Every structure is written in C-alpha cells, then in structure tokens.
N, C-alpha and C positions, 0 to 999 in steps of 0.2 A: 685017383689015390693020392696024388700029390697035391690035389686041388686044396685039401684042408690045410696044407702048409704054406701055399702061396696064394690063398684068397686074398689077404689083405694087401699084398704086393701088387696082385693083379688088378684089385679095385683102385689103388693109388695110380697106376699107370694107365687105367682105362678112362678113368672119369676126365681129365683134360682132354685126352683124344676125343671122347664123345662129345664134348663141348665145341671142339673144332669142327667136327662133321655137322653138328647140328647148326652151327654159325653159317658155315657154307652150304648147308641144306643138301648134303652129300649122302647117299645111301652106302652101305658097307660093301656092296657088289659093285659099285662104281670105283671105290677106292681100290678094291681087290683086283679089277681089271687094269687100273692104271699101274699097280705094283707089278703085275705081269709084264706090262709094256716095258716098264723100267728095267725088269730082269732081261727081257728079250733085247733091248737096247745095250744092256751091259755085256751080254753074251757075244752080240754083233761086234762092240768095240774089242772085246778080248780077242774075237777071231780076226780082226783087222790089225793085230799085233799092237794095239793100244791098251796094254795090260792094265795100267794103274786106273785109267778111267773105267775099264770094264769091270775090274774088281770093286770100285767104289759104287758104281751103278748096281751091280748085282747085290751088294751088301744093302743098299737103300731100298731096293725092291724087296729084299727078305724083311727088312724091318717094317715096311708097310704091311706085309702079309701077317707078320706076328702081331702087329699092332690090331689089325681086323680081326685075327683070331681072338685076341683077349677082349675085345669089345661084343663080340657075338653074344657072349653069356649076358650081357647088360643091354640086348637089343630093345625090350620094352622101355628101358629108360631112355633110350636115345631119341624116340620120337615122342615122348610124353611132354606135354605141355606144362609150363611152369606157372 
C-alpha cells in the first residue's frame, strides 16, 4: 500500500546499490548472509560489554538487510546486460 508513495525514493536508493552489486558480481543472497553475519558479530560485541561497537555493527547489518529488500523488486534489472 505504501509502495505508491515511496516508489520513487526506493528507485533512487536501489539503483546505486544495484550497480555496486553488479560491479562486484554479488548475488542478493550473498549480501544478505553477510548482513546477518554483521548483525551476529554486533550482538556478540554487545554481549561482551562492548556496547558502542555492538550497536554500530547491528545498525550496519540492518542497513544491509534494508538495502537488499529494496533491491529485490529490481532483481531482473540487477543481472541484465547493458
């Protein structure tokens, strides 16, 4: 429902990220697993009382997950040849 309001913003955010994925020849699932690993590392740092680093790592992992979710609707564009 909210897609009609945020479609233009989503496209502006996703296209540079798609170009980065294509440049490094990465699939979205690979980046998603990397984001999950960053979140787990952040949680472990938070558990070890290194709260600032833990919070930063968790935030970066969440940003990776959000970036992947915004790119999934443009998946055919991701691997299209120019």
